[in-house]
C-alpha atoms as an extended CHARMM CRD file, in Angstrom:
* protein
*
       217  EXT
         1         1  MET       CA            -20.5470000000       74.6440000000      -51.8460000000  PROA      1               0.0000000000
         2         2  PHE       CA            -17.1850000000       73.1670000000      -50.8210000000  PROA      2               0.0000000000
         3         3  LYS       CA            -18.9780000000       70.3280000000      -49.0300000000  PROA      3               0.0000000000
         4         4  ALA       CA            -20.9750000000       69.4930000000      -52.1660000000  PROA      4               0.0000000000
         5         5  TRP       CA            -17.8020000000       69.5730000000      -54.2900000000  PROA      5               0.0000000000
         6         6  ARG       CA            -16.0180000000       67.2730000000      -51.8560000000  PROA      6               0.0000000000
         7         7  ARG       CA            -18.9620000000       64.8440000000      -51.9030000000  PROA      7               0.0000000000
         8         8  GLU       CA            -19.0440000000       64.7680000000      -55.7100000000  PROA      8               0.0000000000
         9         9  ARG       CA            -15.3120000000       64.1140000000      -55.7480000000  PROA      9               0.0000000000
        10        10  ALA       CA            -15.7820000000       61.1910000000      -53.3450000000  PROA      10              0.0000000000
        11        11  ILE       CA            -18.6390000000       59.7970000000      -55.4380000000  PROA      11              0.0000000000
        12        12  ARG       CA            -16.3790000000       59.7190000000      -58.5050000000  PROA      12              0.0000000000
        13        13  ARG       CA            -13.9980000000       57.3970000000      -56.6040000000  PROA      13              0.0000000000
        14        14  VAL       CA            -16.6590000000       54.7230000000      -56.0820000000  PROA      14              0.0000000000
        15        15  GLN       CA            -15.9690000000       51.4340000000      -57.8460000000  PROA      15              0.0000000000
        16        16  GLN       CA            -18.5740000000       48.8360000000      -58.7290000000  PROA      16              0.0000000000
        17        17  GLY       CA            -18.7690000000       45.7980000000      -56.4600000000  PROA      17              0.0000000000
        18        18  ASP       CA            -18.0860000000       42.2280000000      -57.4660000000  PROA      18              0.0000000000
        19        19  GLY       CA            -21.1070000000       40.5870000000      -55.8240000000  PROA      19              0.0000000000
        20        20  ARG       CA            -19.1690000000       38.5390000000      -53.2710000000  PROA      20              0.0000000000
        21        21  PRO       CA            -20.9870000000       37.6600000000      -50.0190000000  PROA      21              0.0000000000
        22        22  LEU       CA            -20.4370000000       39.6450000000      -46.8250000000  PROA      22              0.0000000000
        23        23  LYS       CA            -18.1520000000       37.7680000000      -44.4500000000  PROA      23              0.0000000000
        24        24  PRO       CA            -19.3750000000       37.4540000000      -40.8520000000  PROA      24              0.0000000000
        25        25  LEU       CA            -17.7170000000       39.4890000000      -38.1310000000  PROA      25              0.0000000000
        26        26  ARG       CA            -15.1760000000       37.3230000000      -36.2910000000  PROA      26              0.0000000000
        27        27  TRP       CA            -14.3480000000       37.6920000000      -32.6070000000  PROA      27              0.0000000000
        28        28  TRP       CA            -10.6960000000       38.6010000000      -33.2460000000  PROA      28              0.0000000000
        29        29  GLN       CA            -11.8300000000       41.5040000000      -35.4590000000  PROA      29              0.0000000000
        30        30  VAL       CA            -14.0780000000       42.9990000000      -32.8030000000  PROA      30              0.0000000000
        31        31  PRO       CA            -11.7490000000       45.1300000000      -30.6200000000  PROA      31              0.0000000000
        32        32  PHE       CA            -10.7870000000       47.7670000000      -33.2060000000  PROA      32              0.0000000000
        33        33  GLY       CA             -9.9180000000       45.9370000000      -36.3930000000  PROA      33              0.0000000000
        34        34  ARG       CA            -13.2160000000       45.9550000000      -38.2830000000  PROA      34              0.0000000000
        35        35  SER       CA            -16.5030000000       47.8400000000      -38.2230000000  PROA      35              0.0000000000
        36        36  LEU       CA            -19.9100000000       46.9700000000      -39.6600000000  PROA      36              0.0000000000
        37        37  PHE       CA            -22.7240000000       49.5150000000      -39.9040000000  PROA      37              0.0000000000
        38        38  HSD       CA            -26.1900000000       48.9170000000      -41.3520000000  PROA      38              0.0000000000
        39        39  LEU       CA            -28.7880000000       51.0440000000      -43.1120000000  PROA      39              0.0000000000
        40        40  TYR       CA            -32.0840000000       49.1610000000      -42.9920000000  PROA      40              0.0000000000
        41        41  PRO       CA            -35.0030000000       49.4740000000      -45.4480000000  PROA      41              0.0000000000
        42        42  SER       CA            -37.0220000000       52.6570000000      -45.1150000000  PROA      42              0.0000000000
        43        43  PRO       CA            -40.6520000000       52.3930000000      -43.8950000000  PROA      43              0.0000000000
        44        44  ASP       CA            -41.9370000000       54.1940000000      -47.0170000000  PROA      44              0.0000000000
        45        45  GLY       CA            -40.4220000000       51.5610000000      -49.3210000000  PROA      45              0.0000000000
        46        46  LEU       CA            -38.1760000000       54.1000000000      -51.0750000000  PROA      46              0.0000000000
        47        47  ARG       CA            -35.1270000000       52.1330000000      -49.9350000000  PROA      47              0.0000000000
        48        48  PRO       CA            -36.1430000000       48.4430000000      -50.0090000000  PROA      48              0.0000000000
        49        49  GLY       CA            -32.7590000000       46.8000000000      -49.3550000000  PROA      49              0.0000000000
        50        50  THR       CA            -30.3480000000       46.6680000000      -46.4210000000  PROA      50              0.0000000000
        51        51  TYR       CA            -27.0120000000       48.3800000000      -46.9540000000  PROA      51              0.0000000000
        52        52  THR       CA            -23.9640000000       47.4150000000      -44.8940000000  PROA      52              0.0000000000
        53        53  VAL       CA            -20.7330000000       49.3960000000      -44.6490000000  PROA      53              0.0000000000
        54        54  ASP       CA            -17.6890000000       47.2060000000      -43.9270000000  PROA      54              0.0000000000
        55        55  ILE       CA            -14.4300000000       48.8860000000      -42.9100000000  PROA      55              0.0000000000
        56        56  LYS       CA            -11.1160000000       47.3280000000      -41.8980000000  PROA      56              0.0000000000
        57        57  HSD       CA             -9.3850000000       49.9560000000      -39.7800000000  PROA      57              0.0000000000
        58        58  TRP       CA             -5.8200000000       48.9070000000      -40.5180000000  PROA      58              0.0000000000
        59        59  GLY       CA             -6.2510000000       49.2020000000      -44.2710000000  PROA      59              0.0000000000
        60        60  ASP       CA             -4.4110000000       47.2190000000      -46.9110000000  PROA      60              0.0000000000
        61        61  LYS       CA             -0.7050000000       46.4190000000      -47.1510000000  PROA      61              0.0000000000
        62        62  ASP       CA             -0.0290000000       50.0430000000      -48.1580000000  PROA      62              0.0000000000
        63        63  GLY       CA             -2.0280000000       51.3840000000      -45.2090000000  PROA      63              0.0000000000
        64        64  GLU       CA             -4.8120000000       52.6490000000      -47.4740000000  PROA      64              0.0000000000
        65        65  ILE       CA             -8.2510000000       52.4000000000      -45.8560000000  PROA      65              0.0000000000
        66        66  SER       CA            -11.2360000000       51.6110000000      -48.0430000000  PROA      66              0.0000000000
        67        67  ALA       CA            -14.9190000000       51.1380000000      -47.3030000000  PROA      67              0.0000000000
        68        68  ASP       CA            -16.9510000000       48.3160000000      -48.8510000000  PROA      68              0.0000000000
        69        69  LEU       CA            -20.7010000000       48.6640000000      -49.3380000000  PROA      69              0.0000000000
        70        70  TYR       CA            -22.9250000000       45.5810000000      -49.3930000000  PROA      70              0.0000000000
        71        71  LEU       CA            -26.5430000000       45.4300000000      -50.5020000000  PROA      71              0.0000000000
        72        72  ASP       CA            -28.5510000000       42.5900000000      -48.9590000000  PROA      72              0.0000000000
        73        73  GLY       CA            -25.3280000000       40.7680000000      -48.1280000000  PROA      73              0.0000000000
        74        74  ARG       CA            -23.6880000000       41.1240000000      -51.5700000000  PROA      74              0.0000000000
        75        75  HSD       CA            -20.7700000000       43.3820000000      -52.4540000000  PROA      75              0.0000000000
        76        76  HSD       CA            -22.2410000000       46.4590000000      -54.0950000000  PROA      76              0.0000000000
        77        77  ALA       CA            -19.4570000000       49.0740000000      -54.2170000000  PROA      77              0.0000000000
        78        78  ARG       CA            -16.0210000000       50.0200000000      -52.8970000000  PROA      78              0.0000000000
        79        79  SER       CA            -14.2500000000       53.3280000000      -52.3170000000  PROA      79              0.0000000000
        80        80  LYS       CA            -11.2730000000       54.8670000000      -50.5810000000  PROA      80              0.0000000000
        81        81  THR       CA            -12.1400000000       56.8860000000      -47.5070000000  PROA      81              0.0000000000
        82        82  PRO       CA            -13.5450000000       59.4510000000      -47.1550000000  PROA      82              0.0000000000
        83        83  ALA       CA            -16.2510000000       57.7420000000      -49.1790000000  PROA      83              0.0000000000
        84        84  ALA       CA            -19.6560000000       58.7490000000      -50.5020000000  PROA      84              0.0000000000
        85        85  PHE       CA            -21.9040000000       55.9700000000      -51.8250000000  PROA      85              0.0000000000
        86        86  PRO       CA            -25.0070000000       57.0160000000      -53.7920000000  PROA      86              0.0000000000
        87        87  VAL       CA            -28.0850000000       55.0420000000      -52.6640000000  PROA      87              0.0000000000
        88        88  GLU       CA            -31.8220000000       55.4580000000      -53.0240000000  PROA      88              0.0000000000
        89        89  GLY       CA            -32.8800000000       58.8670000000      -51.7370000000  PROA      89              0.0000000000
        90        90  GLY       CA            -29.4320000000       60.0960000000      -50.7500000000  PROA      90              0.0000000000
        91        91  VAL       CA            -25.8330000000       59.1220000000      -50.0710000000  PROA      91              0.0000000000
        92        92  ILE       CA            -23.9300000000       57.1580000000      -47.4170000000  PROA      92              0.0000000000
        93        93  GLU       CA            -20.8850000000       59.0930000000      -46.2030000000  PROA      93              0.0000000000
        94        94  VAL       CA            -17.9570000000       57.3600000000      -44.4770000000  PROA      94              0.0000000000
        95        95  ALA       CA            -14.8940000000       59.0330000000      -42.9550000000  PROA      95              0.0000000000
        96        96  MET       CA            -12.1010000000       57.9150000000      -40.6440000000  PROA      96              0.0000000000
        97        97  SER       CA            -10.1000000000       59.5720000000      -37.8860000000  PROA      97              0.0000000000
        98        98  GLY       CA             -6.8400000000       58.4200000000      -36.3320000000  PROA      98              0.0000000000
        99        99  PHE       CA             -8.7800000000       56.2860000000      -33.8320000000  PROA      99              0.0000000000
       100       100  GLY       CA            -11.6100000000       54.8100000000      -35.8900000000  PROA      100             0.0000000000
       101       101  LEU       CA            -14.7220000000       56.0140000000      -37.6310000000  PROA      101             0.0000000000
       102       102  LYS       CA            -15.7670000000       59.6310000000      -37.2630000000  PROA      102             0.0000000000
       103       103  ARG       CA            -18.6260000000       59.4770000000      -39.7450000000  PROA      103             0.0000000000
       104       104  CYS       CA            -20.9310000000       56.7910000000      -41.1320000000  PROA      104             0.0000000000
       105       105  HSD       CA            -24.1660000000       58.5850000000      -42.0030000000  PROA      105             0.0000000000
       106       106  TYR       CA            -26.9840000000       58.4380000000      -44.5040000000  PROA      106             0.0000000000
       107       107  VAL       CA            -27.6350000000       61.9280000000      -45.8900000000  PROA      107             0.0000000000
       108       108  THR       CA            -30.9270000000       62.3990000000      -47.6930000000  PROA      108             0.0000000000
       109       109  ALA       CA            -31.4230000000       64.5770000000      -50.7530000000  PROA      109             0.0000000000
       110       110  GLU       CA            -33.0520000000       67.1250000000      -48.4170000000  PROA      110             0.0000000000
       111       111  GLY       CA            -29.9400000000       67.2310000000      -46.2280000000  PROA      111             0.0000000000
       112       112  GLU       CA            -31.2250000000       65.2060000000      -43.2620000000  PROA      112             0.0000000000
       113       113  GLU       CA            -28.5570000000       63.0520000000      -41.6080000000  PROA      113             0.0000000000
       114       114  HSD       CA            -29.0610000000       59.6510000000      -39.9960000000  PROA      114             0.0000000000
       115       115  GLN       CA            -26.2550000000       57.6640000000      -38.3920000000  PROA      115             0.0000000000
       116       116  LEU       CA            -26.0940000000       54.0560000000      -39.5490000000  PROA      116             0.0000000000
       117       117  VAL       CA            -26.7440000000       51.3360000000      -36.9720000000  PROA      117             0.0000000000
       118       118  PRO       CA            -23.6170000000       49.5250000000      -35.7110000000  PROA      118             0.0000000000
       119       119  ASP       CA            -23.6300000000       45.7530000000      -35.9140000000  PROA      119             0.0000000000
       120       120  PRO       CA            -24.5200000000       44.3100000000      -32.4650000000  PROA      120             0.0000000000
       121       121  LYS       CA            -21.3820000000       42.1410000000      -32.4540000000  PROA      121             0.0000000000
       122       122  SER       CA            -18.9890000000       45.0200000000      -33.1980000000  PROA      122             0.0000000000
       123       123  SER       CA            -17.2560000000       47.2380000000      -30.6380000000  PROA      123             0.0000000000
       124       124  ALA       CA            -19.4620000000       50.1570000000      -31.6510000000  PROA      124             0.0000000000
       125       125  GLY       CA            -22.5410000000       47.9460000000      -31.3140000000  PROA      125             0.0000000000
       126       126  ARG       CA            -21.5550000000       46.9020000000      -27.8070000000  PROA      126             0.0000000000
       127       127  ARG       CA            -20.9090000000       50.5250000000      -26.8880000000  PROA      127             0.0000000000
       128       128  ALA       CA            -24.3680000000       51.4200000000      -28.2310000000  PROA      128             0.0000000000
       129       129  ARG       CA            -25.9080000000       48.6150000000      -26.1410000000  PROA      129             0.0000000000
       130       130  LEU       CA            -24.1980000000       50.0150000000      -23.0450000000  PROA      130             0.0000000000
       131       131  GLU       CA            -25.7140000000       53.4110000000      -23.8200000000  PROA      131             0.0000000000
       132       132  HSD       CA            -29.1560000000       51.8530000000      -24.2050000000  PROA      132             0.0000000000
       133       133  ASP       CA            -28.9980000000       49.6210000000      -21.1180000000  PROA      133             0.0000000000
       134       134  HSD       CA            -27.0810000000       51.9700000000      -18.7960000000  PROA      134             0.0000000000
       135       135  PRO       CA            -27.5830000000       55.5680000000      -19.9840000000  PROA      135             0.0000000000
       136       136  ALA       CA            -26.2300000000       57.1610000000      -16.7890000000  PROA      136             0.0000000000
       137       137  LEU       CA            -23.0200000000       55.1280000000      -16.9350000000  PROA      137             0.0000000000
       138       138  SER       CA            -22.6990000000       55.8810000000      -20.6370000000  PROA      138             0.0000000000
       139       139  ARG       CA            -23.0050000000       59.6310000000      -20.0360000000  PROA      139             0.0000000000
       140       140  THR       CA            -20.3740000000       59.4160000000      -17.2910000000  PROA      140             0.0000000000
       141       141  ILE       CA            -17.9400000000       57.6130000000      -19.5940000000  PROA      141             0.0000000000
       142       142  GLY       CA            -18.5860000000       60.1900000000      -22.3120000000  PROA      142             0.0000000000
       143       143  THR       CA            -17.9790000000       63.0730000000      -19.9060000000  PROA      143             0.0000000000
       144       144  VAL       CA            -14.7390000000       61.5140000000      -18.6450000000  PROA      144             0.0000000000
       145       145  SER       CA            -13.5590000000       61.0870000000      -22.2520000000  PROA      145             0.0000000000
       146       146  VAL       CA            -14.1090000000       64.7730000000      -22.9820000000  PROA      146             0.0000000000
       147       147  LEU       CA            -12.3420000000       65.8220000000      -19.7580000000  PROA      147             0.0000000000
       148       148  MET       CA             -9.3390000000       63.6110000000      -20.5470000000  PROA      148             0.0000000000
       149       149  LEU       CA             -9.0580000000       65.2060000000      -23.9750000000  PROA      149             0.0000000000
       150       150  VAL       CA             -9.4600000000       68.7520000000      -22.6860000000  PROA      150             0.0000000000
       151       151  ILE       CA             -6.8370000000       68.2480000000      -19.9750000000  PROA      151             0.0000000000
       152       152  GLY       CA             -4.3940000000       66.2760000000      -22.1180000000  PROA      152             0.0000000000
       153       153  VAL       CA             -4.6210000000       68.4570000000      -25.2200000000  PROA      153             0.0000000000
       154       154  GLY       CA             -4.6860000000       71.6890000000      -23.2040000000  PROA      154             0.0000000000
       155       155  LEU       CA             -1.5760000000       70.9160000000      -21.1700000000  PROA      155             0.0000000000
       156       156  ASN       CA              0.3190000000       69.6830000000      -24.2130000000  PROA      156             0.0000000000
       157       157  LEU       CA             -0.5500000000       72.8120000000      -26.2000000000  PROA      157             0.0000000000
       158       158  VAL       CA              0.7150000000       75.0310000000      -23.3710000000  PROA      158             0.0000000000
       159       159  GLN       CA              4.0210000000       73.1450000000      -23.2550000000  PROA      159             0.0000000000
       160       160  ILE       CA              4.4380000000       73.0580000000      -27.0390000000  PROA      160             0.0000000000
       161       161  ALA       CA              3.8070000000       76.7990000000      -27.2930000000  PROA      161             0.0000000000
       162       162  GLU       CA              7.1280000000       77.6510000000      -25.5790000000  PROA      162             0.0000000000
       163       163  PRO       CA              9.5500000000       76.0390000000      -28.1070000000  PROA      163             0.0000000000
       164       164  LEU       CA              7.3780000000       77.2430000000      -30.9870000000  PROA      164             0.0000000000
       165       165  SER       CA              7.5280000000       80.8170000000      -29.7380000000  PROA      165             0.0000000000
       166       166  GLN       CA             11.3400000000       80.6610000000      -29.8360000000  PROA      166             0.0000000000
       167       167  ILE       CA             11.4050000000       80.1960000000      -33.6150000000  PROA      167             0.0000000000
       168       168  PRO       CA             13.0860000000       83.4460000000      -34.8460000000  PROA      168             0.0000000000
       169       169  PRO       CA             10.2700000000       84.7870000000      -37.1160000000  PROA      169             0.0000000000
       170       170  ILE       CA              7.6690000000       84.1520000000      -34.3990000000  PROA      170             0.0000000000
       171       171  ALA       CA              9.8630000000       85.5310000000      -31.6090000000  PROA      171             0.0000000000
       172       172  GLU       CA             10.6210000000       88.6960000000      -33.5980000000  PROA      172             0.0000000000
       173       173  ASN       CA              6.9870000000       89.4510000000      -34.3700000000  PROA      173             0.0000000000
       174       174  LEU       CA              5.1060000000       88.1070000000      -31.3620000000  PROA      174             0.0000000000
       175       175  GLY       CA              7.7210000000       87.6590000000      -28.6740000000  PROA      175             0.0000000000
       176       176  THR       CA              8.5050000000       84.5150000000      -26.7170000000  PROA      176             0.0000000000
       177       177  PHE       CA              6.2730000000       82.5590000000      -24.3680000000  PROA      177             0.0000000000
       178       178  THR       CA              7.3140000000       80.8350000000      -21.1610000000  PROA      178             0.0000000000
       179       179  SER       CA              5.1300000000       77.8760000000      -20.2760000000  PROA      179             0.0000000000
       180       180  PRO       CA              3.8280000000       77.9310000000      -16.7030000000  PROA      180             0.0000000000
       181       181  VAL       CA              3.5220000000       74.1360000000      -16.8890000000  PROA      181             0.0000000000
       182       182  ARG       CA              6.4570000000       71.7080000000      -17.0130000000  PROA      182             0.0000000000
       183       183  LEU       CA              5.3440000000       68.1330000000      -16.5430000000  PROA      183             0.0000000000
       184       184  PRO       CA              7.6490000000       65.1170000000      -16.1810000000  PROA      184             0.0000000000
       185       185  PHE       CA              7.8640000000       62.6880000000      -19.0620000000  PROA      185             0.0000000000
       186       186  TRP       CA              5.8680000000       59.9550000000      -17.3080000000  PROA      186             0.0000000000
       187       187  LEU       CA              2.9360000000       62.3110000000      -16.7150000000  PROA      187             0.0000000000
       188       188  ASN       CA              2.9810000000       63.6040000000      -20.2920000000  PROA      188             0.0000000000
       189       189  PHE       CA              3.0160000000       60.0030000000      -21.4790000000  PROA      189             0.0000000000
       190       190  THR       CA              0.0990000000       59.1280000000      -19.1920000000  PROA      190             0.0000000000
       191       191  LEU       CA             -1.8970000000       62.0880000000      -20.4770000000  PROA      191             0.0000000000
       192       192  ALA       CA             -1.1470000000       61.0670000000      -24.0670000000  PROA      192             0.0000000000
       193       193  VAL       CA             -2.3800000000       57.5060000000      -23.4340000000  PROA      193             0.0000000000
       194       194  GLY       CA             -5.4850000000       58.8510000000      -21.7090000000  PROA      194             0.0000000000
       195       195  ALA       CA             -6.2460000000       61.1530000000      -24.6300000000  PROA      195             0.0000000000
       196       196  ALA       CA             -5.8060000000       58.2660000000      -27.0810000000  PROA      196             0.0000000000
       197       197  LEU       CA             -8.1860000000       56.0720000000      -25.0860000000  PROA      197             0.0000000000
       198       198  ALA       CA            -10.6900000000       58.9220000000      -24.8660000000  PROA      198             0.0000000000
       199       199  SER       CA            -10.6090000000       59.5020000000      -28.6310000000  PROA      199             0.0000000000
       200       200  THR       CA            -11.0030000000       55.7650000000      -29.2270000000  PROA      200             0.0000000000
       201       201  GLU       CA            -14.0610000000       55.6610000000      -26.9540000000  PROA      201             0.0000000000
       202       202  ARG       CA            -15.5580000000       58.6280000000      -28.7930000000  PROA      202             0.0000000000
       203       203  ALA       CA            -14.8700000000       56.9860000000      -32.1540000000  PROA      203             0.0000000000
       204       204  LEU       CA            -17.0380000000       54.0370000000      -31.0650000000  PROA      204             0.0000000000
       205       205  ARG       CA            -19.9080000000       56.5280000000      -30.8540000000  PROA      205             0.0000000000
       206       206  LEU       CA            -18.8720000000       58.3840000000      -34.0350000000  PROA      206             0.0000000000
       207       207  ARG       CA            -18.0890000000       61.5090000000      -32.0340000000  PROA      207             0.0000000000
       208       208  TYR       CA            -15.3800000000       63.7680000000      -33.4020000000  PROA      208             0.0000000000
       209       209  HSD       CA            -14.1820000000       67.3090000000      -32.7320000000  PROA      209             0.0000000000
       210       210  TRP       CA            -11.6060000000       68.8640000000      -35.0170000000  PROA      210             0.0000000000
       211       211  LEU       CA             -9.5150000000       70.1970000000      -32.1240000000  PROA      211             0.0000000000
       212       212  LEU       CA            -10.0090000000       67.7320000000      -29.2630000000  PROA      212             0.0000000000
       213       213  ASP       CA             -9.8530000000       64.4570000000      -31.1600000000  PROA      213             0.0000000000
       214       214  ALA       CA             -7.2520000000       65.6670000000      -33.6310000000  PROA      214             0.0000000000
       215       215  GLY       CA             -5.1680000000       66.7970000000      -30.6700000000  PROA      215             0.0000000000
       216       216  GLY       CA             -5.5970000000       63.3840000000      -29.1040000000  PROA      216             0.0000000000
       217       217  ASN       CA             -4.2530000000       61.9060000000      -32.2950000000  PROA      217             0.0000000000
């Protein structure tokens, strides 16, 4: 019920497009500045056009991130993220994390979810090509990303728990905690960078976990 309410709220934020043409993806936008994802026509003809979601990760001058929806190369709609664009047979949902996209899916009226296809020239598209051409290497990279997050977030949580436990209300009710781990600054910094890189790699595949990736952020 809450999910449906949140989707309806996002739908009400959608603004009508102005019909401008979709700009091509430039090489300097590829690393992490811009993402393009496509929803191609359905085989049954229910959805005849091609929808493209265009997102600039850095947002506008106020830091606000919006998603633009194009239909057959023409601007169709715009919304702040998280966004929900009504289309034939369902809705396209778009959401961001601190490291990129965490959701860009087409959800049918029956509740089936289909991830949109990343543009081949984008970072996500190149990551998808690596997964297709070298599945074993891709799985290894994915496993390393998860391990970096588990280690980095886990060790940081253990160290943060000690000063938090010394807050008077917590100490009085639960007692204090002494961390068994005390890492030097350079190692904590290295773990933080590793966790950030791991979350960025996962964002290229639209993978997100509320604890691991949020902790990496």
